[in-house]
TIRO-2110 file (N, C-alpha, C; in Angstrom, 1 decimal):
// TIRO-2110
107.5, 138.9, 74.3, N, 1, A
108.7, 138.4, 73.5, CA, 1, A
109.7, 137.6, 74.5, C, 1, A
110.0, 136.1, 74.3, N, 2, A
110.4, 135.5, 75.3, CA, 2, A
112.3, 135.8, 75.2, C, 2, A
113.1, 136.1, 75.7, N, 3, A
114.6, 135.8, 76.0, CA, 3, A
115.3, 134.7, 75.7, C, 3, A
116.3, 135.0, 74.7, N, 4, A
117.3, 134.1, 74.8, CA, 4, A
117.8, 133.2, 76.0, C, 4, A
118.1, 132.1, 75.6, N, 5, A
118.7, 131.5, 77.0, CA, 5, A
120.1, 131.7, 76.8, C, 5, A
120.9, 131.8, 77.5, N, 6, A
122.3, 131.9, 77.3, CA, 6, A
123.2, 130.1, 76.6, C, 6, A
124.0, 130.0, 76.0, N, 7, A
125.0, 128.9, 75.9, CA, 7, A
125.0, 128.0, 76.9, C, 7, A
125.3, 128.9, 78.0, N, 8, A
126.3, 128.2, 78.9, CA, 8, A
124.8, 127.7, 79.8, C, 8, A
123.8, 127.9, 79.9, N, 9, A
122.7, 127.6, 80.4, CA, 9, A
122.2, 126.4, 80.0, C, 9, A
122.0, 126.5, 78.4, N, 10, A
121.8, 124.9, 77.8, CA, 10, A
122.7, 124.1, 78.0, C, 10, A
123.7, 124.0, 78.5, N, 11, A
125.0, 123.4, 78.3, CA, 11, A
124.4, 122.9, 79.7, C, 11, A
124.4, 123.0, 80.4, N, 12, A
123.9, 123.5, 82.1, CA, 12, A
122.7, 122.5, 82.1, C, 12, A
121.6, 122.3, 81.4, N, 13, A
120.7, 121.8, 81.3, CA, 13, A
120.8, 120.4, 80.9, C, 13, A
121.7, 120.4, 79.7, N, 14, A
122.1, 118.9, 79.5, CA, 14, A
122.7, 118.2, 80.3, C, 14, A
123.4, 118.6, 81.2, N, 15, A
124.2, 117.8, 81.7, CA, 15, A
123.6, 117.6, 83.0, C, 15, A
122.7, 118.1, 83.7, N, 16, A
121.7, 118.0, 84.9, CA, 16, A
121.6, 116.8, 84.9, C, 16, A
121.5, 116.2, 86.4, N, 17, A
120.7, 114.8, 86.4, CA, 17, A
119.5, 114.8, 87.1, C, 17, A
119.3, 116.4, 88.0, N, 18, A
118.4, 116.1, 88.7, CA, 18, A
117.0, 116.5, 88.4, C, 18, A
116.0, 116.5, 88.9, N, 19, A
114.7, 117.0, 88.4, CA, 19, A
114.2, 118.3, 88.6, C, 19, A
114.9, 119.3, 87.7, N, 20, A
114.3, 121.1, 88.0, CA, 20, A
113.0, 121.2, 87.3, C, 20, A
112.5, 122.3, 87.6, N, 21, A
111.7, 123.1, 87.4, CA, 21, A
111.8, 123.0, 85.5, C, 21, A
110.6, 122.4, 84.6, N, 22, A
110.8, 122.7, 83.4, CA, 22, A
111.0, 121.1, 83.2, C, 22, A
112.1, 120.4, 83.9, N, 23, A
112.6, 119.2, 83.6, CA, 23, A
111.6, 117.8, 83.7, C, 23, A
110.2, 118.1, 84.9, N, 24, A
109.8, 117.1, 84.8, CA, 24, A
108.6, 116.9, 83.7, C, 24, A
108.6, 117.6, 82.7, N, 25, A
107.6, 117.5, 81.5, CA, 25, A
108.6, 116.3, 80.8, C, 25, A
110.1, 116.7, 80.7, N, 26, A
111.0, 116.0, 79.6, CA, 26, A
110.9, 114.4, 80.3, C, 26, A
111.2, 114.5, 81.3, N, 27, A
111.1, 112.9, 81.8, CA, 27, A
109.8, 112.2, 81.6, C, 27, A
108.5, 112.9, 81.5, N, 28, A
107.9, 112.3, 80.9, CA, 28, A
107.8, 111.6, 79.9, C, 28, A
108.1, 112.4, 78.9, N, 29, A
108.5, 111.9, 77.8, CA, 29, A
109.8, 111.2, 77.5, C, 29, A
110.4, 111.1, 78.4, N, 30, A
111.9, 110.4, 78.0, CA, 30, A
111.4, 108.9, 78.1, C, 30, A
110.8, 109.2, 79.1, N, 31, A
110.0, 107.8, 79.5, CA, 31, A
108.8, 107.2, 79.8, C, 31, A
107.9, 107.2, 78.7, N, 32, A
106.7, 106.9, 78.8, CA, 32, A
106.7, 105.6, 79.1, C, 32, A
105.1, 105.7, 80.0, N, 33, A
104.5, 104.5, 80.2, CA, 33, A
103.6, 104.2, 79.2, C, 33, A
104.4, 102.5, 78.6, N, 34, A
103.7, 102.3, 77.3, CA, 34, A
102.4, 101.0, 77.7, C, 34, A
101.1, 101.7, 77.9, N, 35, A
100.0, 100.7, 78.5, CA, 35, A
99.8, 99.8, 77.9, C, 35, A
100.1, 99.7, 76.4, N, 36, A
100.1, 98.3, 75.9, CA, 36, A
100.5, 97.0, 76.2, C, 36, A
101.9, 97.7, 76.6, N, 37, A
102.9, 97.2, 77.0, CA, 37, A
102.9, 95.9, 78.3, C, 37, A
102.2, 97.4, 78.9, N, 38, A
102.2, 96.8, 80.7, CA, 38, A
100.7, 95.7, 80.4, C, 38, A
99.6, 96.1, 79.5, N, 39, A
98.7, 95.0, 79.3, CA, 39, A
99.4, 93.8, 78.9, C, 39, A
100.1, 93.9, 78.0, N, 40, A
100.7, 92.5, 77.5, CA, 40, A
101.7, 91.9, 78.9, C, 40, A
102.3, 92.5, 79.9, N, 41, A
102.7, 91.8, 81.1, CA, 41, A
101.8, 91.2, 81.9, C, 41, A
100.8, 91.7, 82.1, N, 42, A
100.0, 91.7, 82.9, CA, 42, A
99.1, 90.3, 82.7, C, 42, A
98.8, 90.1, 81.0, N, 43, A
97.9, 89.1, 80.5, CA, 43, A
98.8, 87.9, 80.4, C, 43, A
100.5, 88.1, 80.3, N, 44, A
101.1, 86.9, 80.7, CA, 44, A
102.0, 86.9, 81.5, C, 44, A
101.9, 87.1, 82.3, N, 45, A
102.6, 86.8, 83.7, CA, 45, A
102.2, 85.6, 84.4, C, 45, A
103.3, 84.9, 85.0, N, 46, A
103.1, 83.6, 85.3, CA, 46, A
102.3, 83.2, 86.7, C, 46, A
100.8, 82.7, 86.4, N, 47, A
100.2, 82.4, 87.2, CA, 47, A
100.5, 81.6, 88.2, C, 47, A
101.6, 81.0, 88.6, N, 48, A
101.8, 80.0, 89.9, CA, 48, A
101.9, 81.2, 90.9, C, 48, A
100.9, 80.5, 92.0, N, 49, A
101.0, 81.4, 93.6, CA, 49, A
100.4, 82.7, 93.6, C, 49, A
99.5, 83.1, 92.2, N, 50, A
98.7, 84.1, 92.5, CA, 50, A
97.5, 84.3, 93.0, C, 50, A
97.1, 85.6, 93.9, N, 51, A
96.1, 85.3, 94.4, CA, 51, A
94.9, 86.0, 93.6, C, 51, A
93.8, 85.4, 94.4, N, 52, A
92.4, 86.1, 93.4, CA, 52, A
92.1, 87.2, 92.9, C, 52, A
93.0, 88.5, 93.7, N, 53, A
92.9, 89.6, 93.1, CA, 53, A
93.7, 89.7, 91.7, C, 53, A
94.9, 89.6, 92.0, N, 54, A
95.4, 89.3, 90.7, CA, 54, A
94.9, 88.7, 89.9, C, 54, A
94.3, 87.5, 89.7, N, 55, A
93.6, 86.5, 88.7, CA, 55, A
92.8, 87.4, 88.2, C, 55, A
91.6, 88.5, 89.2, N, 56, A
90.6, 89.0, 88.5, CA, 56, A
91.1, 90.0, 87.5, C, 56, A
92.2, 90.6, 87.9, N, 57, A
93.0, 91.7, 87.3, CA, 57, A
93.0, 91.1, 85.5, C, 57, A
93.8, 90.0, 85.9, N, 58, A
94.3, 88.9, 84.7, CA, 58, A
93.2, 88.9, 83.7, C, 58, A
92.4, 88.4, 84.4, N, 59, A
90.8, 87.9, 83.6, CA, 59, A
90.6, 89.1, 83.0, C, 59, A
90.1, 90.6, 83.8, N, 60, A
89.8, 91.9, 83.1, CA, 60, A
90.7, 92.2, 81.8, C, 60, A
92.0, 91.9, 81.9, N, 61, A
92.5, 92.5, 80.9, CA, 61, A
92.9, 91.5, 79.5, C, 61, A
92.6, 90.3, 80.3, N, 62, A
92.1, 89.6, 78.6, CA, 62, A
90.9, 89.5, 78.3, C, 62, A
90.5, 90.2, 78.7, N, 63, A
89.1, 90.6, 77.9, CA, 63, A
88.9, 91.9, 76.9, C, 63, A
90.2, 92.5, 77.2, N, 64, A
90.3, 93.5, 76.4, CA, 64, A
91.4, 93.5, 75.1, C, 64, A
91.2, 93.2, 74.1, N, 65, A
92.2, 92.7, 72.8, CA, 65, A
93.0, 94.0, 72.4, C, 65, A
92.0, 94.6, 72.0, N, 66, A
92.8, 95.6, 70.8, CA, 66, A
91.7, 96.8, 71.4, C, 66, A
92.6, 98.0, 71.9, N, 67, A
92.2, 99.5, 72.1, CA, 67, A
92.6, 100.7, 70.7, C, 67, A
91.5, 101.1, 70.6, N, 68, A
91.7, 102.3, 70.0, CA, 68, A
92.3, 103.3, 70.4, C, 68, A
92.3, 103.8, 71.3, N, 69, A
93.4, 104.2, 72.1, CA, 69, A
94.4, 103.9, 73.1, C, 69, A
95.5, 103.9, 72.8, N, 70, A
97.0, 103.1, 73.6, CA, 70, A
96.6, 103.2, 75.3, C, 70, A
96.1, 104.5, 75.6, N, 71, A
95.5, 105.4, 76.7, CA, 71, A
94.9, 104.3, 77.3, C, 71, A
94.2, 103.4, 77.0, N, 72, A
92.6, 103.0, 77.5, CA, 72, A
92.6, 101.5, 78.2, C, 72, A
93.9, 101.1, 77.7, N, 73, A
94.2, 99.8, 78.6, CA, 73, A
93.8, 99.5, 80.0, C, 73, A
94.6, 100.4, 80.6, N, 74, A
94.7, 100.2, 82.1, CA, 74, A
93.3, 100.8, 82.9, C, 74, A
92.7, 102.0, 82.2, N, 75, A
91.3, 102.8, 82.7, CA, 75, A
90.5, 101.4, 82.7, C, 75, A
90.0, 101.2, 81.4, N, 76, A
89.1, 99.9, 81.4, CA, 76, A
89.1, 98.7, 82.2, C, 76, A
90.5, 98.4, 82.3, N, 77, A
90.4, 97.4, 83.2, CA, 77, A
90.5, 97.6, 84.6, C, 77, A
90.3, 99.0, 84.9, N, 78, A
90.0, 99.2, 86.3, CA, 78, A
88.2, 99.4, 86.4, C, 78, A
87.8, 99.9, 85.3, N, 79, A
86.6, 100.7, 85.6, CA, 79, A
85.9, 98.9, 85.6, C, 79, A
85.9, 98.2, 84.4, N, 80, A
85.5, 96.3, 84.6, CA, 80, A
85.3, 95.9, 85.5, C, 80, A
86.4, 96.2, 86.6, N, 81, A
86.3, 95.6, 88.0, CA, 81, A
86.1, 96.8, 88.9, C, 81, A
85.8, 97.8, 88.6, N, 82, A
85.2, 98.7, 89.8, CA, 82, A
86.3, 99.3, 91.0, C, 82, A
87.4, 99.4, 90.4, N, 83, A
88.3, 99.5, 90.9, CA, 83, A
89.0, 101.2, 91.3, C, 83, A
89.1, 101.7, 92.2, N, 84, A
89.4, 103.4, 92.3, CA, 84, A
90.9, 103.7, 91.8, C, 84, A
91.3, 104.1, 90.9, N, 85, A
92.6, 105.0, 90.3, CA, 85, A
93.6, 104.6, 91.0, C, 85, A
93.8, 105.4, 91.9, N, 86, A
94.9, 105.3, 92.8, CA, 86, A
95.4, 103.6, 93.2, C, 86, A
94.4, 103.2, 94.3, N, 87, A
94.8, 101.4, 94.4, CA, 87, A
94.9, 100.8, 93.5, C, 87, A
94.0, 100.6, 92.2, N, 88, A
94.3, 99.7, 91.2, CA, 88, A
94.7, 100.4, 90.2, C, 88, A
96.0, 101.1, 90.3, N, 89, A
96.8, 101.4, 89.3, CA, 89, A
97.9, 100.6, 90.1, C, 89, A
98.0, 100.7, 91.4, N, 90, A
99.3, 100.0, 92.4, CA, 90, A
99.1, 98.9, 92.2, C, 90, A
98.0, 98.0, 92.1, N, 91, A
97.7, 96.5, 92.0, CA, 91, A
98.3, 96.1, 90.3, C, 91, A
97.5, 96.8, 89.6, N, 92, A
98.1, 96.4, 88.1, CA, 92, A
99.5, 96.2, 88.3, C, 92, A
100.4, 97.4, 88.6, N, 93, A
101.8, 97.5, 87.8, CA, 93, A
102.5, 96.4, 89.2, C, 93, A
102.0, 96.6, 90.6, N, 94, A
102.2, 94.9, 91.5, CA, 94, A
102.5, 93.5, 90.7, C, 94, A
101.4, 93.5, 89.9, N, 95, A
100.9, 92.4, 88.8, CA, 95, A
102.0, 92.7, 88.0, C, 95, A
102.3, 93.5, 87.0, N, 96, A
103.1, 93.4, 86.1, CA, 96, A
104.5, 93.4, 86.4, C, 96, A
104.9, 94.0, 87.8, N, 97, A
106.2, 93.6, 88.3, CA, 97, A
106.6, 92.2, 88.3, C, 97, A
105.4, 91.5, 88.3, N, 98, A
105.7, 90.0, 88.8, CA, 98, A
106.1, 88.9, 87.1, C, 98, A
106.2, 89.9, 86.0, N, 99, A
106.3, 89.0, 84.9, CA, 99, A
107.6, 89.2, 85.1, C, 99, A
108.2, 88.2, 83.7, N, 100, A
110.0, 88.3, 84.0, CA, 100, A
110.5, 89.2, 83.1, C, 100, A
110.1, 90.3, 82.1, N, 101, A
110.3, 91.4, 81.7, CA, 101, A
110.3, 92.3, 82.5, C, 101, A
109.6, 92.5, 83.5, N, 102, A
109.7, 94.0, 84.2, CA, 102, A
111.2, 94.5, 84.1, C, 102, A
111.7, 93.9, 84.8, N, 103, A
113.1, 94.3, 85.3, CA, 103, A
113.6, 94.7, 84.0, C, 103, A
113.6, 94.6, 82.9, N, 104, A
114.2, 94.8, 81.5, CA, 104, A
113.6, 96.4, 81.2, C, 104, A
112.2, 96.3, 81.4, N, 105, A
111.1, 97.3, 81.1, CA, 105, A
111.4, 98.8, 82.0, C, 105, A
111.8, 98.4, 83.0, N, 106, A
112.3, 99.5, 84.1, CA, 106, A
113.6, 100.1, 84.0, C, 106, A
114.2, 99.2, 83.2, N, 107, A
115.9, 99.4, 83.5, CA, 107, A
116.4, 100.9, 83.1, C, 107, A
116.1, 101.2, 82.3, N, 108, A
116.2, 102.8, 81.7, CA, 108, A
116.2, 103.7, 82.6, C, 108, A
114.5, 103.7, 83.6, N, 109, A
114.4, 104.6, 84.6, CA, 109, A
115.5, 104.6, 85.8, C, 109, A
115.5, 103.0, 85.8, N, 110, A
115.9, 102.7, 87.4, CA, 110, A
117.8, 103.5, 87.1, C, 110, A
118.1, 102.9, 85.4, N, 111, A
119.7, 103.6, 85.6, CA, 111, A
119.7, 105.0, 85.4, C, 111, A
118.9, 105.8, 85.2, N, 112, A
118.5, 107.1, 84.9, CA, 112, A
118.5, 107.8, 86.2, C, 112, A
117.7, 107.3, 87.1, N, 113, A
117.3, 107.9, 88.7, CA, 113, A
118.4, 107.1, 89.8, C, 113, A
119.5, 106.1, 89.6, N, 114, A
120.7, 105.7, 90.4, CA, 114, A
121.3, 106.6, 90.5, C, 114, A
122.2, 107.4, 89.4, N, 115, A
122.8, 109.0, 90.2, CA, 115, A
122.1, 110.0, 90.5, C, 115, A
121.0, 110.5, 90.4, N, 116, A
120.1, 111.2, 90.9, CA, 116, A
119.6, 111.1, 92.4, C, 116, A
119.6, 109.5, 92.4, N, 117, A
119.8, 109.7, 94.0, CA, 117, A
120.4, 109.7, 94.9, C, 117, A
121.6, 109.3, 94.1, N, 118, A
123.1, 109.3, 94.9, CA, 118, A
123.4, 111.1, 94.9, C, 118, A
122.8, 111.5, 94.1, N, 119, A
123.9, 112.8, 94.2, CA, 119, A
122.5, 113.6, 95.3, C, 119, A
121.7, 113.1, 95.5, N, 120, A
120.9, 113.8, 96.4, CA, 120, A
121.0, 113.0, 97.9, C, 120, A
121.4, 112.2, 98.0, N, 121, A
121.9, 111.0, 98.9, CA, 121, A
122.8, 112.1, 99.7, C, 121, A
124.0, 112.6, 98.9, N, 122, A
125.6, 113.5, 99.2, CA, 122, A
125.1, 114.5, 100.1, C, 122, A
123.9, 115.0, 99.2, N, 123, A
124.0, 116.7, 100.1, CA, 123, A
123.0, 116.4, 100.7, C, 123, A
122.3, 115.5, 101.6, N, 124, A
122.3, 115.2, 103.3, CA, 124, A
123.1, 115.3, 104.1, C, 124, A
122.9, 116.5, 104.9, N, 125, A
123.3, 116.3, 106.4, CA, 125, A
123.7, 115.3, 106.6, C, 125, A
124.7, 114.9, 107.1, N, 126, A
125.0, 113.5, 107.9, CA, 126, A
124.0, 112.7, 108.5, C, 126, A
123.2, 113.9, 109.2, N, 127, A
122.5, 112.8, 110.3, CA, 127, A
121.1, 112.7, 109.7, C, 127, A
120.5, 113.6, 108.4, N, 128, A
119.9, 113.3, 108.1, CA, 128, A
119.1, 112.1, 107.7, C, 128, A
118.1, 111.3, 107.3, N, 129, A
117.7, 110.6, 107.0, CA, 129, A
116.6, 110.7, 105.6, C, 129, A
115.7, 110.0, 105.2, N, 130, A
114.7, 110.2, 104.2, CA, 130, A
113.8, 108.9, 104.1, C, 130, A
112.8, 109.2, 104.4, N, 131, A
111.6, 108.3, 104.3, CA, 131, A
111.1, 108.6, 102.4, C, 131, A
111.1, 107.3, 101.5, N, 132, A
111.0, 107.5, 100.4, CA, 132, A
109.5, 106.8, 100.0, C, 132, A
109.1, 106.2, 101.8, N, 133, A
107.9, 105.5, 100.9, CA, 133, A
106.5, 106.4, 101.0, C, 133, A
END
């Protein structure tokens, strides 16, 4: 039988802005990646100045009209192009970020992350640096 958490613990969890144990899962559900919308972004990105690699991704994405499983849009693009998942996801997201609606799409996550990063930066010792790449 699991013990009930005290009310003050629940309040602390509600107000927490950091990613603590157990909150990572909440973060995933709070900001889901909508593959169908990513598909929309990459099939409608302005073509001006795009290189061949991006044009191949767009062409593969445009061949996919409707997916029964909304989680297959990006996977099917990568499979069609024979691109490994880690580098393929990077390329797809780079391409999606070129769409004019990208900043609106990521604004909720960005707004959530800014205070978290600020809080973490304040906790660093004065001479420490962080490489977030």
